[in-house]
C-alpha positions, 0 to 999 in steps of 0.5 A: 765880893758877894757879887764875884762870888755869886758869878763864879758859882753860877759860872762854874756850877756845870749844871746851869749850862749843861745841855740835854742832848737827846739821841738822834733816831737811827744815828745815836750820838756820842755826846748823848746825855745820860738816860733818866729812867732805864728798865723794862717795859710793863705795858701802856696805860692811858697816855703813858707807859709803865717801866719797871726799873732796872737794878731797883724794880720801881714802877715808874709811869712815864707820860708819852702823850707828846711823842708819836713813837719810840725809837730802836737802839738799832734804827727803826721805830715803833708806836707805843701800842705795838710795844711788847711787855718785857722789852728794855728800854732807855728814857729821857725826860723833858729837858733831862730833868728829873720829876715826880711826874715825868714826861718823855722827851725820848723813848728808846727800846733795844729790841721789840723782842722781849727774848732779845735782852741787852748786856747789862752796859746797855742800861748805864751807857749813854 
């Protein structure tokens, strides 16, 4: 009986078999996982970026050393050194898992012009 209960917990827990689906550069994707962090770029620092959280103002350091560039929500890409402070961003962590020391698997920016800000829905949609 106990083995049967464990089997059902594993199979039907949802999180065990859920996949981390990242956006595809220049395409996006309908079934993309929710971003792990959204907010505004404060700047680069070492091998990472500092992002002020949307809606909570919490500052998060995110390692981007494994990435070469960030991708625009509208197509195109930029190296991290060219990104301007104040731009809106969405970040997906490695395997979409939360971490105390997050490392990015995918970074998307709305526009590299800080004056061009997205609607609030940008931060909550997939």
